[in-house]
N, C-alpha and C positions, 0 to 999 in steps of 0.2 A: 361293388360295381364294377369290376373287372372283368368278371365272366359274362355280363349282361352284353351281347352283342349286335341286338334288336330291339326296336318295339314299335309292333304293327307293321306299318310298311317303311318305317326308318333306319338305316344303319346307325349305331352308336360308335361313334370313334372317339379315344382319349387323346386330347390335341396336346398332352404333355411330351405323346410319343410322336418322334419322327415328323413328317410333311403332314400339311394339313391343306386340302382343297377347299379352298373360300370360293370356288363357283368359276365360270368362264371370265377371261379378261379380254378387253379391247386391245385393239394393235398399241393404242397409244400405252396402253398401262404395261403391256409387254416390254417395249422400247424403253419406256422408264426405268424400269426394274433393270434390263439389260445396261442401261446407261450408268445406274447407282452401281451396279456390282462392278462395273469398269472404274469407276470414279474412287471406290472403297476398297478395291482390290488390296493396294499396297498396307491397307490397317487390317484386313484379313488374314492376309500372309502374316504379318508381324502377330499378331495374337495366337495363331495358329501356332508359330515359332516358341513365343512366350508358352502357351499353356503345354506344347509338347506332346505327350503322349496321355497327358489327362484328358483330350478331348478327342474327339474322332475328326470333325471338321468345323469351320466357322465360316459362316456363310451371311450375305447379305437376304435378308426377308420381308416379304410384304406383310408379314403378319403382326407387326407391333406397330401401334399406332403412337403414343405417347411415351413407351418406354423405351431405354436404349437398346437392351440386351435380354434375351429369355434363353435359357438352358433348359435343353429337352433331352431325352434320352430315344434312343435308337427304338425302332418297330418292335424289336426282339429283347430291349434291354428292361432291365432293371428299372422299376418306378424309383422314384426318390426314398418312398418309405421305404421300400423293400431293400435299396441297396444300406439305407440306416440302420436297418434291423440286421444285415448280414453282416455291417462292420462290427457290430456290437456283440 
């Protein structure tokens, strides 16, 4: 399915890769996310230091609701399955 980029008038994007646009957000939501980033900045800095070169970046995101963390690849990076295949 990785080669399928459009369906009818809709663009299809792999949500496991990079950033995802969840639509427009209000000023309140923007301010709330910025405040959360400020609050959790020491934690994200610590995680980045712990993981070192294993990750590109550690960020606070509005993408998750119930799960504490998500690991995603960059837009041009391997998918998790391709990474597993290349390591074997």
